[in-house]
C-alpha positions in Angstrom: 0.1 0.0 0.0 1.4 3.3 -1.1 1.6 6.0 1.1 -1.1 7.9 -0.8 -3.6 5.3 0.0 -2.7 5.1 3.6 -3.5 9.0 3.5 -6.6 8.3 1.8 -7.4 5.4 4.4 -6.5 7.6 7.5 -8.5 10.4 6.3 -11.6 8.3 5.7 -11.0 6.7 9.5 -10.4 10.2 10.9 -12.9 12.9 9.3 -12.0 15.4 11.7 -8.1 15.5 10.8 -7.2 18.3 8.6 -3.9 18.2 5.9 -1.7 19.2 8.5 -2.5 16.4 11.2 -2.2 13.9 8.4 1.0 15.3 7.5 1.9 15.3 11.3 1.0 11.7 11.5 2.7 10.5 8.2 5.8 12.8 8.9 5.7 14.3 5.3 4.7 17.7 4.0 1.0 19.4 4.2 1.6 19.9 0.1 1.7 16.0 -0.5 -1.3 15.2 1.3 -3.2 18.0 -0.6 -1.6 16.6 -3.7 -2.5 13.0 -2.9 -5.8 13.7 -1.9 -6.5 15.6 -5.5 -4.7 12.9 -6.9 -6.5 10.1 -5.6 -9.7 11.9 -5.5 -10.9 12.5 -1.9 -11.4 15.2 0.0 -9.2 16.6 3.2 -10.1 19.4 5.3 -7.5 22.4 5.1 -6.8 25.4 7.4 -9.8 26.6 9.1 -11.0 30.2 8.2 -12.3 31.0 11.5 -11.3 34.7 12.9 -8.7 34.9 15.4 -10.0 35.2 19.2 -8.6 37.3 22.3 -7.4 34.3 24.0 -5.5 33.5 20.6 -4.1 36.7 20.4 -2.8 37.0 23.7 -1.2 33.3 23.2 0.4 34.7 19.5 1.8 37.5 21.4 3.3 35.2 24.0 4.8 32.5 21.8 6.4 35.5 19.6 7.7 37.2 22.7 9.2 33.7 23.4 11.1 33.5 20.2 9.3 30.8 18.9 9.5 30.3 15.2 6.8 30.9 12.8 6.4 27.4 11.5 6.2 26.1 15.4 3.6 29.0 15.8 1.4 28.0 13.0 1.4 24.5 13.7 0.4 25.5 17.4 -2.5 27.3 16.0 -3.3 25.0 13.2 -3.2 28.0 11.1 -0.5 29.2 7.7 2.5 30.9 8.6 1.5 33.9 6.7 -1.8 33.9 8.8 0.0 34.1 12.1 2.5 36.5 10.7 -0.3 38.7 9.3 -2.1 38.6 12.3 1.0 39.2 14.5 1.7 42.5 12.4 -2.0 43.4 13.0 -1.8 43.4 16.6 2.0 45.3 16.9 1.6 47.8 14.2 -2.2 48.4 13.4 -2.7 49.4 9.9 -2.7 53.3 9.0 -5.8 54.8 7.5 -4.9 56.2 4.2 -8.0 57.0 2.9 -8.1 60.6 4.9 -10.2 63.6 3.4 -8.2 66.3 3.3 -9.6 70.1 3.8 -10.9 71.7 0.4 -8.6 73.2 -1.3 -9.0 77.1 -1.9 -7.6 78.7 -4.7 -6.9 82.8 -5.2 -9.4 84.3 -7.5 -5.9 85.9 -9.3 -4.6 82.5 -9.8 -7.7 81.7 -12.2 -7.0 85.3 -13.8 -3.5 84.7 -14.9 -4.5 81.0 -16.3 -7.0 82.7 -18.2 -4.7 85.5 -19.2 -2.2 82.8 -20.2 -4.1 80.5 -22.1 -5.8 83.4 -24.1 -2.3 84.6 -25.6 -2.0 84.3 -29.0 1.6 82.0 -29.8 4.4 83.9 -31.4 4.2 81.8 -34.5 3.3 78.6 -36.1 6.5 76.4 -34.6 5.9 77.9 -31.3 2.0 76.7 -31.1 3.5 73.2 -32.7 6.3 72.7 -30.4 4.6 74.1 -27.2 6.7 77.5 -26.7 5.8 79.7 -23.9 3.5 82.2 -24.9 4.9 85.8 -25.1 6.1 87.4 -21.7 5.9 83.9 -19.9 9.1 82.7 -21.0 11.8 82.5 -18.0 14.3 83.9 -20.1 12.1 86.8 -20.9 11.5 87.3 -17.2 15.2 87.8 -16.4 15.5 90.8 -18.6 
């Protein structure tokens, strides 16, 4: 009997076991358990997708303070490493709200008058209008003189 068949049998005998528990029992990786399940056509429970409780949050902070590795913490909670690391990051550095609404910008009326004056100036010649040369009186070189 192959290891994949043994995993299938153990999964049928223990339906409450998920991929992590099966992998631990057979001393193999979870990815192998999932691949075997897909290839042989049986279902294996994967990580639970429940929200974090206050007790789990406290335990996560405690385990991380004890310098425990993410893989061991993930095994302790039976969750993915990325889920544990992400929750720890949320607890220690809460995300900053980036969608703050700024005060309304008030533009002085003289700026609109100056803008309209620049727009309504006639270009010097045909090439100036084609190549976007500054209008008469608005070049930085003309301001220097």
